C-alpha positions, 0 to 999 in steps of 0.5 A: 308691725303687729303682723311681723311680731306675730310671724316672729313668734310663730317662727320662734314657736316652730323652732321650740317644737321638737322635731317629732311633734305632730301638728294638725292641719286640715285633718292631717298630722305632720312632723317637720324636719330639715324644713320638710314636712312628713305626713304622719296620720289623720284626725280620728285615728285614720278613720277617713270619713270621705274616702278620697284622700288628697296629700297636698304638695305643701303645708302651711304651719304657723304661717310658714310653707313647707314642702310635703316630701314623705308619708310616715310609718303607719300613717294611714290605716283606714278601711274607709280610704278608697282613693289617694292623690300623691303629689310630685313632691313626695320622695319617700313612703315609710314602713306600712304607710298605707297598711291595711287600707283594704278598700283603696281602689285608686292611686292618683299621681301627676308625674311619673318621673317623680313616682319612679323616684319615690323610696318605699320602705316595704310593700305596704308603704305603696298604696298601689299594693292595695289599690291595684289601679294607678292613674296618671293625670286622671287617666288609668295607666295601662301602657307604662313608659318609663322616662329616660331620666330614670336609672333605677326602678325602686323596690315595690314601685309598681307592685300589684299594678293590675291596670298595667298591660305593657311596659317600656323601659329606657336604655338609661335604666341600670337596675330594677328593684325587689318586687318592682313589677310583682303581681302585675298580672296583665303585663304581656311582654317585657323587653329589659334593655341591655343597660340593666345590670341588676334585676331584683328578687321577685321583680316580676313574680306572678306576672301571670299573663307575661308571654314573652321576655327579653333579658339584658346581656349584662346581668350576671344573676337572675335572682330569687323568685324573679319570674316565679309563676309567670304562667304564660311564659313559654320560652326563655333565652338566658343571656351569656353574661348570666352565671347564676340562676337563683332559687325559684327564679322560674318556679311554676312557669307552667308553659315554660317548655324551652330554656336556653342556658348560656355557656358561662352558667355555673349554678342553678338554684333550689327549685329554679325551674320546679313545675315547668313543662321543659321537654329537654335540657342542654346544660353547658359544660361550665355548670357546677351546681344543680340545686334541690328540686331544681327541675322537680315536677318537670313532667314533660322531661324525657331525657337528661344529660349531666355534663362533665363538670357538675359537682353537686346535685341537690336532693330531688333535683329531678323528682317527679319527672315521670316521663324521664326514660334516658339518663346519661352522665358525661364519662369525664365527670369525676363526681357522678357516673351512669355506669354500665349504661344504667339510665341513672345518676350515681354519686361515684365516691359514695356509690349512691344512686341519686336519680333514676328513671322508668328504665333504670337498671340498678347496678350491683355495686351501689350501696345506697339509693338516695333521697327522691331517687325514683320519686314518682317514676310512674312507669316503674313496675318492678324493682329488685334491690341488689344485695349490695344496697344497705339503705334506701333514702327518704321518699326514694320510691314515693308515688311510684303508682305502678310499682307491683313487684318489690324485692328488697335485698338481703343486705338492706339495713334502713328503709327511709322516711316515706321510701315506698309511700303511695306505691298503690301497685304493691300487694305484698312486701317482705322486709328482710331479716337484715333490716333494722329501721323502717322510717316514718310513712315508709309504706304509707297509703299503699292501699292495695298492700294485702300481705306484710312480713316484718323481719327478725332484726327490725327494731324501729318502726316509724310513725304512720309507716303503714297508715292508709294501707287499707287493704292490709289483711295479713301481718307476720312478724319474724318469730325471732324479733325481740322488739315486735311480735304478732302473737296469736296470729293476730294480724297486727304488730305489737311492741313486745316490751310494752304490750302495745298494739302499734298497727293492725290489719283489716282482720286483726284481732287484739290478744288479751295480753295487749294493754295499749292500742297505739295512736292511729293503730287502725287509722283509715283501715277501711277493711276493718269491720269488727273488733273486740277490745279485751279487758286487758286494754287500759288505753286506746290512743288518739285516732286509733280507729279514726275514719275506719270502716268499723261496724261492730265494736265491743269493749269488754268490761273488767277491773282495769280503768280504761281511757279513750283518747280524743278522736279515737273513733271519729268518722267511723261512719259504719259504726251502729252501736256503742256501749262504754262499760263501767270500766271506761273512766275517761273519753277524750274530746270528739272521740265519736265525732261524726259516726254518721250511722251510729244509732245507740250510744250507752255511757257506763257508770265509770265516766264522770265527764262527757268531753267536748264534742264527744258524740258530736254530729252523729246524725242518726243517733236515736237512743242515748243512755248517760251513766249514773256517775256523770256530773259534767257534760262538755261543749257540743257533746251531742251537738246535731244529734237531731234524731234523738228520741229516747234519752236516759240520764241515770245521774241522781244530781242533774249533770252540769252541762254546757247550754249547747250540748243538744243544739242542732245546726239550724237551732231546731228545738224539736230535739227537746221533744225527745223523752228524757228518762231520769231517776224517779226521785229527781224528776223535779230537779231536772225540771228546774235545771237548764238545759234539762228543763227545756225537755217537754217530756221528763219521766221518772224511772226505777233505776234499781230493784234487781237486788240479787242480780239475776236480771229480773224483778222477782219476789226474791229481790223483794224478800232480800230488800225487806230483810236488809232494811229490817236488819240494817244490813249492807245495802247494794246500790240497786236497793235505791230503787227510786234514785233518792240516794237512800234505801227504805220502805218507799223503795219497797213499795216502788219495787212491788209496783215494778214487779206488778207492771212487769207482769 
């Protein structure tokens, strides 16, 4: 009777518990709903001490037995779990059931049919995503034979199953889910039976060793990324039932040279065969659409025939097919043509050339050259743009490496983004007077371009249009151009209204009317060896001289305050010495980072803050002078300048400095053996202030005395100093000889000693 009462109360307690209540049994937490138990987590927040996790098929909760049918959301997230045993009762694993179980190595199952019926809410729900190896009844599963009772393989069922080398699918199978076999890298062949009518997106993605594939004759669509990156796949026959090949379906199948398309195919999606070494294409007449980059980088493709019903060809559909020499459009196609045997595809209604090749002759009646039209046609050596053309599209001639002759027609108005970027064969470009717009990166990295003429009508030059044109020496802007000029034969182009130098060549000079040097103006300019920045310049933009071969830099002092932006001279690996005059009041972070040959660096008296990493990693720097106005030095300002032997800091008050300003990569303290020279009156202050106190040799120096400014310490200086002190006259800064902030007879004595030592 007592046992019956206990059982009754246990059942009553269970009935009173909310459905979501977690109950701990043997180290696992469970929730109960509809007389079924879901594992919701582990004791100690999932930190499993043993590594081997066993999920029971039933659980006893207050004397009642429940089947364990699910694993809950984020139930296990332990780095300590190395294996998991899944019972046949499990039919669902919720979102992230095994998220971040990064040390999981083995998944044990006991019933393949039961495993195939599990619903996984996402890839992290499946422990195989992390474990890579699945074991059936104690033996690692390599030859996977799906039971005849299975009609669908669920999403993510065998994702990342590296142990699987072969797959046998039954004739009862109807569908294969999303990423069902994705990243099963060791599967070598797959025969998908004709009973299958749906293959999910990404289902065989990155099955890198798959060499053969047989597709069923009932599917209508090959989904997104279904066979992407199946590197060993060399031949595919698309069944007659297929009407759509979706985007990325066979992208980066690096050996896929042969594809047979069915007569009912209507659409090939974006990047569907991008990066495949297809040698020839035979499109069916049913084809209507070819997507963006659909066959881009098919570098073995030699000929192209566009059938009569194709009505849409996406941008770059055949970009970087650099072996293409023959292009023909069916004469009955009403949307595209290859008029006059021009070896190109032309959109008939707009007279836009959308795809050309190495042998294209540009017809005289087209008005535009489309996006990616000649992208990477590396056999193209000469281009004459007809006078009818008004625009050249984005990346139209990008990476045409051997293009040596370019004649731009006299009706051209727009040169698009990256239109001639990386055309390294170009040595001379004349932008005609009809052009108004030169797009971003239009001639980027044309590294042998030496001569550039910019026409009178150009009123917009995009960012980085000539960045990387490292051989550019001669730049001329048309004399009637109202927006830009190349005043004083400076070999640069300048925005006239703002006096901003936008871009300069290797032998450029900066006119003394320029006030701003634009960001990246001399970026990567390897032919630049010397530059004088006049005192009219007030701002040097970010990365203005980044990674140039500048060796000699002169910044002229003046009355205007000068700001230098971050990374302005970063990686100027030939620069030997830098003197920042007093007019420089702001220098950005990493401005002189990794100037590897820099030996001397002087900071004038206008700078108050030395920014983070300003002279970082200048490994040959031996002499450093810090101006008197500096009060703050940023993080790693002189980091890894481990050859410093002579440091002078003229600030009367020791600047506040991050502890790592002089740190060497290997924490070598020898940097603190350098001589640190400071104002005579402040030696003790430096010795008491970190990190200056780390220096073993701190010496005091005279910081004034040249009262008359003739560059020498003479009797004249002494006479002037004594008279000014006795008469209470206005004292110049140089009268404070010892740097104690005042001028008095102590300074007179020090000046006399300085004169005697000089003699």
